[in-house]
Every structure is written in structure tokens, then in C-alpha cells.
N, C-alpha and C positions, 0 to 999 in steps of 0.2 A: 082414125084406126090403124092406119101405117104405123103411127107413132107409137100407139100402145103397144104393138108388134114387135116394135125396134127396143123398147123397155125391158121386155118379159125377161131377157137373160140377163139383164144386168139384175132384176131384182132376184133372179134366181142364183145369182153370183154372191148378192148382197146374204141372202139366206144362208145358203152354204158357208160364209164365213161365219156368218153368226154360231150357226150350229157347231163348226170346229171348235170357237171359242167356249161355249156352253160344254162341250165333251170333253175340252182342256180342265174348266173348272170342275166339273166331276172327278174326272183324274185326280186334280192337286187335292180334294176332300177325301177320295177315299185313301189315295197315299198316305194326307197326313193322319187318318184314324188307322189304317193298317200300320203306319210306322208307330203312330205312339205304343201300342201293344207289343210290337217286337222291340221298340226302343227302351222301353220301361225295365228289363232288367240292368242295362246300362246307367239308366239315370238313377236308379235305385243305388249304386252302389258309387256314384258321383256324390250322393245325397249323404250316406256314410262318410266319405273322406272329408266332405265339408264341415260335417258334426265333428268330427274328429280332431279335424284342423281348428275348428272352433273353441273346443275345448280345451285345447292346447295354449291359444291366443288369452283364453278368462283363466288361466291357471298361475301367470305370472300378478294378476289383479287380486285372485281370492289369498296367493302366498302374503300380501302384504296388508290385507283385509281393507282395498281399496272399493268401498262401496259404490262409490260415483264411477269407475272406471268400470266397472263391473254391471252398472246399470247402462252405462254408453255402448258398450259391447252388445249388450243384450237388443237393447233399440236399433242396431247396426243391421240386426236379421232383416228389419224391413226391405233392404237392399237385397235379400235374396230372394228370388222368384220362387214362390209354393211355399213359404213358411208362412204358416198361419198362427200357431203358438210355440210359444217355448217357455220351459219352467226349467230354473238351477235349483235344484235342492239338495241340501245336506244330509247324512246318513240317518238321521235321527226324524227325517220327516221335512223338516223346519225348510219353509220356502226362501233362499236367500235373493232368487231375484226373478222375474218373468216378462213375458213379452206377449202382447196378443196382436194381429194385426185389425182383428175388429173392434179393439177396447174393453173388450167383456173378460171379466177377471178368469184366472186361471188356475186349473186344480185339478191336471188330468195325471198326475204321477202316480196316485193310488189306482189308476183304473187298469182293468184286463188288457187293453192293449199295448201295455208297457211291460208285460208280462217277461217278454222275450226282447233283445237287444234291437232286434228289427223285425216289424210285421207290418202286413198290409192289409187293410179293410177298406173296398169299396173305392180305391184307386185315392186312398188315405194313409200315408207311408207315416208310420209312428217309430221314432227311431231314439233309443237310450246309450247316451255313451258315458263312461266313467271319466271324471276329471282327477287326472291320479300322476303322481311323481314319484319317483325313488319308492317304489312298488307300494305307493300309500294313495288310498283312493278319498278324496278330499270331500269330493262331489259328485252328483249325478247330473246329467245334461238331459231334459226329455224335448224331443221335437216333433210337432207335426206338420206334415207337410202334404200339401195338396199338389198330387202329380199333374192332374191338367193344367194346372195354373204355372208349373215350373216348366210344362213343354210348351208353353204360348209364345215365348221370344223363339224358341227353336221352330216351331210352325209357321211363324210370322216370316221369318227370314227364307224356310223353305218353301212356303208358298210364293214369295215373293220372287223367289228365284227360278222357278216351275213357270209363273205367269210371264214373266221375261223369256224365259225361253221358248214358250209358246207363241207370244207377241213376235220375238224375232225370227221364228218360224215362218208365219203366217206371212208377212214381210218378204222375206226371200223367195217364198212360195209364188207371192203374188206377182213380183217385180223379175222372177225366174233366173235369179240368182244363181251361178254354178260356182260352187266350191270345190277346188282341188287340192286336197292333200297328199303330199309325197313324203314317204317314210326314208331319211338320211341315212345313208348307210354307212357304217363305223369304219373308221381307215385300219388298216391289220397292223398289227403291233411292231415297231421297226425292228429290224436285225432278226426278223422270222421267231422270236422268240415266244411259244404258245404257252409255255408253261405259265406265267404271269408271276408275281410278285409274292412271294409268302411273308405277309405284314407279321402274323403271330410268331413266325420262326424267328423274324428278327426282331420282335419285341423280348423274344425269351433270350435270345442271344445277346443283345445290347444291357440287358438289366443283370445278365451274369456275370459279363466283362467289366459292368460298372460297379458292381454290386451296391445294387439300390433294394432298398427295402422301405417300408412304411414305420413310421412311429407315431405315436398318440400322447395327446398331451390333455390332462384333465380340465374340465373347467368347473369352477364350483360356484354355488350359491355363498354371498358373502354374507347371509344372514347365519347360516348353521354348517358351511362349508361341506354341504351336501353334493353329491357329484351331480349337477346338473348335463352335462355331454362330454365330449371331447374333441379336440381339433386335431386332424391329419396333417402330420409331418413326413417329410420326403427325406430319410437317410440316405445320404451319398458317400461312399468312400473315395476321396480325392487321393489320386495319383501319389501326392507327397506322403499319404499316409495319416491324412487329418480325418476325421468322420465328420459331416457336415450335416447338419439339420436345417434345412430349408421347405419354406411353404412349397404345396404344389404348385401355385402360378409363377414362382420366380424357376420352377425346375421346369416347368413346360416352355417357358419365355428362355432359359438358356439352351435347353436342346433346339428350341427352333434358331435360336441365335447361330449355333453351331453348324445348322445344316441337318439335323436328324429332325427329318420331319415324319416320325410314328407318332402312332396315338397315346403317348404317353398320358395325354389328361383323360382318356377314357378308362385306360390301366389303375390310374390312382383312384377313379372314381368306381370303378367295378369291384378292384381288391377290397378298398375301403369299406363297402357296401355289404360284401361277402361278411367281413369280420364284424360290423356292425349289428349285421342282422342274429348272428351267432348270441354275441351279447345281449341284444335286444330280448330273445326267447331264453338266454337263463336269467338274466338280473333284472328285466324290466326295461322301461321306456328309458333312452338316451339319445342325447340329439348328437348329431354326426355333422361338425363343421369343415367345410372345404373352401380352399382359396380359389379364386378364379383369376384365370389369366385373361390377358387384352381378346387373344383368338379365341377362347373359350365362350366370354361373354358375348362375344358377336357371332358367335355361332347359331344359326336359328333352331337347330335340331337338338341344343343341348338338354332342353326340357324332354325331349321326347327318351334321350337315349339315359337320363338319369332314372326316368321313370322304368325303364327296362332292366337296368341295372338293378334296383331296388325290387322289381319283380321278382326276378330271379334268385335275389337274396333272401327274399321273404322278410324284406324290411320297410317299414312305411316310409314315403319318398315327405311325408309332410315332416317327419324328424330331422329333413336332411337342411343346416342353412348354410348358403353361401356367402363368404366373405368378399367383397369388391374392397380392392384399397382406392382411398379418397384421390390418389395422384392421376389414377388412371382414369377414373371418371374426366378429368378434367382435360383429357388430352382432345378427345374429340366429343366435344358435350351433347351434339344431336344426336350423333349415332347411338352413343352411349345410354344416354336417356332414354330412347328407343328399344333397347335390346335390354334395359333394367325394366321398364313397364313392360314388354312382352314376358320375359321370364315370372313378374308377378301375377300375371293376368294368368299363366299357365299353373298357378299353384306354387311357385317356388318362392323359398323365403331368402331374403337378404340383409346383410349386416354391411354396413359402410366402417371398412377395417382403416387404421391409424385415424382416427377423427381428432381433427383438431391439426393436423398437420401443415394445411394449409391455409390461406386469408379468405377461401371460400366455402370452410366447412358449413357454415350456416346456411349459406344459398343453396348448396347442394341437399342438407337436409329439409331444406322447404318446396323444393322442386323434383323430388324424387320420393317414389312411394315406399320407402326406406321405415322399418320399423323397431330398428335395432342399430345403434353403433358401437363400437369398440376403440377407449381413447386411444390416444398414440401412447405407446410407453416412453418413448422419449421425451414426449411432454411431460408425462407424470414425476419423471426423474429430474427436469428441468425445475417444475413446479415447486418440489420440496425445499428449494433453495430461493425462490424468486416468488414474493409475495404477490406480484401485479400478475404475473402468468397463474398462479393461483389463483386468485379471483376471476380470471379469465376464464379458466377452467371451471369455477364454478357457475358461472353465469352460462357457459354452453351447457354445463350439464343439466342446470335449472331448465334453459330453452327447450332443450330434446326433452325432458319429462314433462313439458306442457303440451310437447304435440303428441302425448302417448308412446312417447320412443323407450324402449328400455336400454339400458345404459351399461355397460359392462367395461371391463380395464383390463389391459395387458400389463404384464413387467411388474406384476407383485412380488415384491421378494420379502417383506417385513409383515406381520401381524400388525403393527401401527399404520402399515399404508393400508391394509385390507378394511381396519375399522373405520378409517377416515374415508376411505374411499366410499364405505356403507353409508356413512353417516352423510355424505353429499348426495348420495340418490343412486347409486350405482349398486345392481343387485348380483352381477355375475363379475369372477373375474378370473384369470388365468397368471402363472407364473411360476417362478421357486418357491413360494411360498404355497401355493397351490398345489404344486405339484410338479415334477419333471416329465418331460417327454420320455417314454417309456416303448420296448416292444410288445406286439401285440400279447406274446403269451406274458411278459411282465406286466401287462396291464390286464389282463384275464385273470392272474393272480390280485391283482389289488382290489377288484371288483369282489371275487369272491371271499376275498378276507373281509369286504365291508358287508356281503352278504352275510356271511356267517355271524358275525357280531350283532346283525339284527339291530344295528342304532336308529333310533326313533327320533332323530334331530329335527325331522319335518314337524312332529306335532309340538315342538318348544314354541315352534312361531305361527300357529296356530291359533282362530278365534279361539276362545273357551267352548262354544257351543258348539265346534266339529272333533275339540282332541280328542272327548272319550269314545267316539264315535268311529273314528279309522281302523282301518282293517287291510291287512294287507294286501298284494295280488297274488296269486300262485305261482311259482318261477316253473319255466317247462324247461326241462333238459333236452339238450341236443342228441 
């Protein structure tokens, strides 16, 4: 009897512990349900961004009428949580490709839930996004997404984190562990200067003194010479009087080497996005290409800074492509690989610049999540006179295409070069033949002239069943 009485307090402690665990599980379930309804708006916006990004990925395959790549891209939607059905439909209503997670036939394009671009029906999200380029709508992409299924990964990690927190709390409570947290006091600035450093003022002064501006060089489709995008260059008036046009990466590296640790990289991104936003609203989709320096690539906040700059400029961040020099990736392979993978995971698009300039080009392409390469302009010049180098270039291009990697070329100076590279498999190019670098005003005039001409170059290279149904997008004045 005495033993039973001694065991009662222990049983009560176990009961209290179990009640705490049960209460914690109830809290977890409540937070998950409550979080779903509050997180739904953010989730819908993220799914719209995924749909827009996927439409741009599938655009390249549609432009060259590659049905196999279109089917593979549609199949890849299986890895996107929540996507139940997808259908790619031409303007005449003809289904080009479809995907269904359940395996059942898909025919949702004509149903009422797709009358709006985005609609919500009993936690079923229906999205319609046009696949367009150069103010031309080629097809429409329809997606049906289950929001509960989309939230499953988030709920799993949230629930796991809360359970871990509760378990840790119980352990600390039972063992009576005390944790003491002290706040570190910030040391006062040296010299008693309380005003701080005016970064914006220093930036403006440095830019004015050095006469630094941005230039823009067109990137064209080799199939029809239509404008695909624009690469940003930094124009710097050297003290000798010579005007230098260099990549933003080289500019940031030179500034850092000279001891000018000012946010020049952020200024280039923000200024370029502001200008691209104006062009995007006036003339339709335009890809913005920016070259990254080593310090920018290693910056863990780069993706957040880019999204903030794009949001302020009303320019979709999905239209930004970062170029990374091949030699830069070989300096610290492990660190750069992790940095590249982090950027891609956060929705950034990367191009491997100066591809072919090192002997590890192919291995880089195999080990990194790169979807586009830019052939080195020096190698193109040498390949025109060296048969072996030309054959090696052809083999590398074919290998990249076998991995579904798009190929573009830099340093195209003649029509013959453009035609030869296009026959080899290059879809994009830049150089003196495609257009020299221009100021923002000159590039605006260039786009306005093309827009006024209403040149329908894209439809010439479309499959016949789409050509008669293409309609232009409306241009929005700023």
C-alpha cells in the first residue's frame, strides 16, 4: 500500500507530460489550419510566378517546334507540388500538349473556371497564362492546382519544427535547465562621429566624378533577328578620355580592387531594372541580362535584393538572366557551386558565360543547374580559321543541346557567322551584326522604331497551325 502511494506522484507527472504533448499537437494542428487560410494569398502569387516562369521556359521549345522538349517540360510539372492538370493550347483551341497527375485525359481549356487569368474554386486554383514573345501570343497555358497539396511540404516542415520545439521545451522543463540570454551592447563609433556614412551621397558623387552610365546591347534571335533581350554594360569615361564599355561584373571587381567598397553592384541592378520596367510596359516582354562578379555571386541576399529592385520597378524578376563567367566558377568550385544552386532554388536564371574558354566547360555544364550557355567570342573567331576547333565547338554545342541547354553566341560580326551558328544550334546571339551597345535613349528609339514597323517576324518561323491565329499584345504607355 505504501508503494502504491509512492507511485501516485510519478503517475501524475507522466499524465501531465502526456497532456502537454497532446496540447502541443492540438496547437500544431490549429496553427497549420489557420496558417493555410492566411498563407493562401502568398501561395497563389507564388503559383502565378511559377506559371509565368514555366511559360517562358516552354517558349523556346515552341519557337523551334520541338514537340519532344515541350512534352518533357509538361511532364516536369509532376515535380511541382499541387499541380493536378496542365494543358497547352494554341489560339485556335488545338491542344498542343497536356499533363494530368491522375493520368486521365485533360480538356479544361474551355471550362468556365478559366474565363479569368486566375480563379479560385474550393481550394482549387485555376491559372491561365499566355506564352508570348515580341508582343505575339503563341499559345495559352492552363494549370489546375490543388492548394492543399501545395501546402503539404510547408505543413510538414512547420509541424516538424513545432514538434521539435515542444520536445525541447519539455526536456528543458523536466530537467530544470535555465538559459540566460544577454544582449551585446554595440560599441560607439570611433572618433565620436554620430552622423554616420552617407552611402547614397558617396555613390552619387563617385558616379558623377567618374562619368559612369549604363549602356544596353541587344540580344537577338538568330532565326529571324527578332529582339529577345538586352545585356547591360557599364560605360565609363577613363581619365585618358577613352570611353570604356565593360560588364557590370568587371566594373564591380575594379571598384573593389581600387578600394571603393560602395554598392555599385546594387546600383547597376536597380538602375537597369527601372529602365527595363519602362520598356516592358511599353513594348512587351524583354529579357534583361546582367553579369555577376564573384562578390555578388557569393552574396546570400542577392536574390532578395533583385526581387526588391524588380518589385520597385514593376518588372518581373523572371525576365532577369544572370551571366556568370566560366573561369569564375573554377576558382572555388565548392563555394561557387553552392552559390549557383542557391540562386537557382530561389528562382534566378543563370547563363554560363564564355563557355568553351577552359578545358572544364563540359564538366561544369554537367555539375551545375545551368539552362543556357554563351559561347566565348574569342573561340568563335579562332574557330573560323581552325577546322579542329570548329569541330570541337560543334560537338560542345550538340552536347549542350542534348542536356536541354539553350545555346547563344557572343561576338557575331557578319551574316555568315549568324547563319552558320544558327545551323549549328545556337538560338540567340549578340555582337556588332546584331547591334552595338546604346544609351538608354537610343535603345528606346530602337524599340519604338521596331514597334512602329509592326514587323511580324516571329510568325514566319511558327508552325502553320499557329501562324494564322497570332494576335499582338497591347502596349501600355508609361
